Every structure is written in C-alpha cells, then in structure tokens.
C-alpha angles and dihedrals in degrees: 000000000000091000093048091050092046096046097043098044096041094045093047093050091046090055094046094047092045091051093049094046094046091047090053092049093051109031105026127073093237117171113249092003091152089054090049090052090051088053089051090052090048090052089057089060095053114093110234091231089071092064096048097091096047091044092048091049091049094047092047091050089055092050092242098134112126091017134112093237090054089060097039109041104058093056101046098100113083118193089178093055093045091050094047094046092048092053090050094047091053089061096051119109107260092204091072093053092044090053090049090050091051088052089057100260113154126216094269093052093044090052098050101030101040115009098046096046090050090049101046096125090055092045089051091048094050091044093050094048090048093049093049091046095048094042092054097038109129114156101057098045088044091056100045101037128058097153109102090213091064101037121119123231099265090051090044090057089057089050090050090050092051092047093052093044092236091288106101097069093161092063092043094051091046090053091048090053091051090050092049100045100071096052090041090054091050090050094050091050095048102033094108091052089048092058092043092048095048092051098038095093098033094102123038133174 
C-alpha cells in the first residue's frame, strides 16, 4: 500500500508539474524562459545522489522523517518530464491553439483540452518512467523511513532479508518476484506508448 501510494501520487504530480512547466516555457511569454530551460537541462546532468544530503537535511529540519511527505516532496520536480513535454509541445500545430484562443479558451483550458490530448503518448511515456522510477526507488525511502509500517517494497525486501539472516532465499526471491510483477505488467501494457512518447518530439519543424 505504501509503495502504491508513493508511486501513484509522486508520478501523477511529476506529470502535472512537468506539463505546467513545459507549457509555460513554450506558450507563455515568460522572462528568461531560455535560461530556465538551460537550468532544466543542467538539472538532467546532476546525479540524484548529489542532492541526497541537502534534501535529507531539509526534510529532517521540517520534522518529516518517517512521514509520507518526507518521501514524496523532494522528488516531485522532474527535469526529464519538463524536457520531454517541451520538445513535444514545440511540434504541436499552433493553428489549433490559436483557434482555441480566438474562441475564448484560457491557458488552463488550452492545456488540458487541447495540448494534453494531442500529447498523450508523451504523457504516457513520462508517467511510465516516473512510475517505474518511484516503484523501484530504494535509497531515499531507506534513508528517511525506519518505521516498518511506512516502508516501501524495496526497503521492505531489505528488512525481510535482515530478518531471515540471508538464509531463506526462496522466500526472498518469491517476494522479489511479487514486487517486480506489477511494474513489469504496466510496462508491457504501455511499452508502445513509451516508444511513441520518447520519439514524439525528436523532430520538429
């Protein structure tokens, strides 16, 4: 249950925040938006392990250790999702959005009624990558949670291994299979959309 809550909420918020940020970078006259995009690209080059200590210090100072928000909040921003959505939005036909604007559609309506439906493969790709990443995330939940009632599945496997003293490999491998199957099933169902979404914004113009 903890893993489902963590993966679903974090992935959903990553997609929503990535959509809003990419829409602003493409369709709004935001000051220094090219600079912001360069910062997003720079964030893609930073290994996540580098931010663990500052994030842990910040979460601990807020008293969020052993809480759901302590696991969720630090990983909500997605430079990968923002980048992929921006590339897709640049390839969308501007005539559709101009017609929607003439009909009185505001930015919020244009985003959810026009941009998102035309970008569903990319949305599915970002969502799938986010779900797989959050489902398999081990290091961050391991650091901020030591209460077994709030552990995620990968951390729980470590707990199971420690309890059995690394001797009952049959139970451990069975548990690993159970942990792997749900995300594997999701990947198999959405793999075509993943490929389509990753290549949707590859060519523009």
